[in-house]
C-alpha positions as a Markdown table, in Angstrom:
| # | Residue | x | y | z |
|---|---|---|---|---|
| 1 | Met | 82.2 | 157.4 | 59.8 |
| 2 | Ala | 81.0 | 156.3 | 63.0 |
| 3 | Asn | 81.5 | 152.5 | 63.9 |
| 4 | Val | 77.7 | 151.4 | 64.9 |
| 5 | Pro | 77.1 | 147.6 | 64.4 |
| 6 | Phe | 74.0 | 147.7 | 65.5 |
| 7 | Cys | 72.7 | 150.2 | 63.4 |
| 8 | Thr | 69.6 | 148.6 | 61.2 |
| 9 | Cys | 68.8 | 151.3 | 58.9 |
| 10 | Thr | 68.7 | 151.4 | 55.5 |
| 11 | Asp | 68.2 | 154.5 | 54.4 |
| 12 | Lys | 71.8 | 155.3 | 53.6 |
| 13 | Ala | 70.7 | 158.7 | 52.0 |
| 14 | Cys | 69.9 | 160.1 | 55.2 |
| 15 | Pro | 72.2 | 162.3 | 56.7 |
| 16 | Asn | 71.2 | 161.1 | 60.3 |
| 17 | Asn | 72.5 | 157.8 | 59.2 |
| 18 | Pro | 75.9 | 157.0 | 61.4 |
| 19 | Cys | 77.1 | 156.2 | 57.9 |
| 20 | Asn | 77.4 | 159.6 | 56.9 |
| 21 | His | 79.4 | 161.5 | 60.1 |
| 22 | Asn | 81.2 | 160.5 | 63.1 |
| 23 | Ser | 78.1 | 161.4 | 66.0 |
| 24 | Gly | 76.8 | 158.1 | 66.3 |
| 25 | Cys | 73.1 | 157.4 | 66.4 |
| 26 | Thr | 73.0 | 161.3 | 68.2 |
| 27 | Pro | 71.4 | 163.1 | 65.0 |
| 28 | Cys | 68.7 | 160.5 | 64.5 |
| 29 | Ile | 67.4 | 160.4 | 68.0 |
| 30 | Ala | 67.6 | 163.9 | 68.3 |
| 31 | Lys | 65.8 | 164.4 | 65.4 |
| 32 | Cys | 62.9 | 161.8 | 66.1 |
| 33 | Leu | 62.5 | 163.5 | 69.5 |
| 34 | Lys | 61.9 | 166.7 | 68.4 |
| 35 | Gln | 59.4 | 165.7 | 65.9 |
| 36 | Gly | 57.8 | 163.0 | 67.8 |
| 37 | Glu | 58.7 | 160.2 | 65.9 |
| 38 | Ile | 60.2 | 156.8 | 66.6 |
| 39 | Pro | 63.8 | 155.5 | 64.6 |
| 40 | Thr | 63.5 | 152.9 | 62.5 |
| 41 | Cys | 65.7 | 150.7 | 64.1 |
| 42 | Phe | 62.7 | 150.4 | 67.1 |
| 43 | Phe | 60.6 | 149.3 | 64.5 |
| 44 | Lys | 62.8 | 146.7 | 62.9 |
| 45 | Ala | 63.3 | 145.4 | 66.5 |
| 46 | Val | 59.8 | 144.4 | 66.6 |
| 47 | Ser | 59.6 | 143.2 | 63.0 |
| 48 | Ala | 62.2 | 142.2 | 60.5 |
| 49 | Asp | 60.6 | 145.3 | 58.2 |
| 50 | Asp | 60.4 | 148.5 | 59.4 |
| 51 | Leu | 56.7 | 148.3 | 58.2 |
| 52 | Leu | 54.3 | 145.6 | 58.1 |
| 53 | Pro | 51.3 | 145.3 | 55.1 |
| 54 | Gly | 48.6 | 148.1 | 55.7 |
| 55 | Asp | 51.0 | 150.5 | 57.9 |
| 56 | Glu | 51.5 | 154.1 | 56.9 |
| 57 | Gln | 54.3 | 155.8 | 56.5 |
| 58 | Asp | 53.8 | 156.9 | 60.2 |
| 59 | Trp | 56.9 | 157.1 | 62.6 |
| 60 | Thr | 55.0 | 158.4 | 65.5 |
| 61 | Tyr | 54.8 | 157.4 | 68.8 |
| 62 | Lys | 51.2 | 156.2 | 67.6 |
| 63 | Gly | 52.2 | 154.4 | 64.3 |
| 64 | Phe | 54.5 | 152.3 | 66.6 |
| 65 | Ala | 52.3 | 151.4 | 69.0 |
| 66 | Glu | 49.6 | 150.1 | 66.3 |
| 67 | His | 53.1 | 148.7 | 64.8 |
| 68 | Val | 53.5 | 146.8 | 67.7 |
| 69 | Leu | 50.2 | 145.6 | 68.2 |
| 70 | Lys | 50.2 | 144.0 | 64.6 |
| 71 | Ser | 53.6 | 142.2 | 65.0 |
| 72 | Arg | 52.1 | 139.9 | 68.2 |
């Protein structure tokens, strides 16, 4: 398993989580880029929770921008 001490993702069931392979964050970032999404860790860097009350399960760039605006 990869040692990625800064990873804040709590979805240990996700096959792209660094705890499930030895490729670090690369699989997660590749998946997000392919799907036009922002990784969960970016949301958590803005606020303690990955989603704020009223947020939808929206990992898109637009969803992230709205999340940032709500966090101010």
